[in-house]
Every structure is written in structure tokens, then in C-alpha cells.
N, C-alpha and C positions, 0 to 999 in steps of 0.2 A: 214796787216803789211808786210808780206813776199812780196806782189806785189809791195809796195811802195819802199822797200829796192832794189827790182829788178830794178825798174825804176831809182832810184838814181845811182846804179851801171852803168846801161846803159847810163845815161845821163854823168856821170863823164867819162867813157870809150870813149864815142863820143868826148868829149872835148879833152882828152888827145890824141886821134888818129889825131884830127885836128891840135892840137899843135905840136906833136912830131912824127907823123907817116909819111910814106913816102908821099911826096908832100905836107906835112903840113907846118905850120908856120903861120906868121901874116896874109897873104893873105887868107890862107885857113880859119882861125878863122874868120876874118872879113867877108868873103863871106857866110860861112856855119853855124857859130855858131847860128845866129838868127834863123835858120831853125831847129836846134837841140833844142834850148830853146822852141820854138813854140810847138813842139811836146812833149817834156817832160812836159812842163806846161799844155797842154791838157790833158795828161795822169794823172797828178797830180790833175787836177781839177775834173776829173772823180772819183778818189779815194778819194778825199776830200768830194765830193757829197755824196758818199756811207757812209763815216764815219759820216757826219752831219745826214743823215737819220737814222743811227744806233742809234746815240745819241738822236735824237728826239723820235724814238720809245722807247728806254729805259725810257726816261723822262715821255712819256705817260703812259707806263707800271707802272712806280713808283707812278703816281698819279691815276692809275686806280682803280676801286672799288674792284677788285679781289685780290689786292695786300694787305697782312697783313703788319703790322708796320715794322717787321724785313726784310721781303722781299723788301718792298719798299725802306727802307734805302739801302740795298744791291744794288738794281737796280738804285737808284738815285746815288750812289757812283760809279757804272760802267759807267753811263753816264757822270758824271764829269771826270773821268779818259780819256774817249774817247775824250772829248773836249780838255782836257790838252794835249793829244798826238797831236791832230790836231793843236794846237798852237805851240808846239815844232816843228812839221814837217814844218809848215810855216816858222818858224825861221830858220830851218836847211836849207831849199831851198834858203833863202836869203843869208845865210853864204856860201853855195856852190857857188852861183853866184859871190859873192864878192871874194871868194878864186880863182875862175876861172879867174877872171879879173886880180887879182894880179899875179897869175901864168903867164898868157898871157903877161903882161907887163914885168915880169922878163925875160921870154924867148925870146920875140920878140924885145923888145926895150932896153934890157940890163937894164932896169929900174926896177921899182917896189920896194918894201920894204920887205926884207927877214924877218924882225922882225914882220911885220904886217901879212905876210904869215904864220908864226909861230903861231901868236896869233889866226888867223883864223882857222888854223888846230887844235888847242887846243880846240877852242870853239866848232868846229864841233865834235870833239871826245867827249866833255862834253855832248853836245845836244844829240848825238847818245846814249850814256850811260844813259841819263835821259829818253829817249824814250824807251829804252829796259827795263828799271826798271818799267815804267809804263805799258808797254805792259804786263810784268810779273804779275804786280799787277792786270791788267784786267783779265788775264787767271785765277788768283786766285779767283777774284770776280765771274767769271763764273762758276767755279768749286763750289763756295759757293751757288750760285743760283740754280745750278743743284741738289745740296744736299738738299736744302730747299724745292725744288719741288717735291722731291722723297716721 
């Protein structure tokens, strides 16, 4: 989760630098933003692959012969949370891209929609909060599993 947050911060910082930094603006965004998106997307795909793998391992453990009913339910619950986080992270990435587009239009073209940018910011905040809640839930589930294994 921390790695994903770090990538989001770097992605957003790179966009802001292209848009507002020295030598930034419409041309900088047009020329370089696709490169930034490609690198951020590649990193997010790596992280998503690791999360999918973790969910698959949890699902396999939940159905394994070694898991008692209580443990199996906890493990399956943890797998569901991982998958929910994954879905929200994908939604968040799309919201970030839409927000970047809106910001770019407002800054470089004098256009864009302030109201829409505000809505997108609100959705980003809500999505980030939901992700944090699920990550906390996952940490709790892991602690429960460790306790059950002891």
C-alpha cells in the first residue's frame, strides 16, 4: 500500500511540475505527460500484479485442507478486502487522470470546469479514504490470522 501511495505522489508531482514548473505549461504537458503516464502505469501494473497474486494465495489458503472453518473465513475475508482495494485503486487512477486533464485545461487553455475539478477532488478524497479504511481492515484481519495461528 505504501508503495502505491508513493507512486501516486510521484505521478501527481510529475504532472504538477510539467504543468506549473519552470518551462512547464501546455507544450510540456503535451510532450512529456504521456511518458509520465507510461512509467506510472507500468509501476501500477507491477503493484497490481503483486496484489492479485496475494489475493489468489489467500483464496487458495482459504480453501486448503489445512484451514479450519474459522481461519478459512478470516483468510477468505482478507482476500475479498485485497480485491476491493484493487478495484478502488483502479478507480482512483482513473480519477487522477481525469483530474489531471481538468487541471491542464484550466491552466493552459483558460477553460476547464472548476465545478467538475472540485467534484473530482472530492471523489479522489472519498476514494482515498475508502482505501485507507480497507487497508486498516486488512491489517486487522492479518492480526486476527496471526492470533488464530498461534
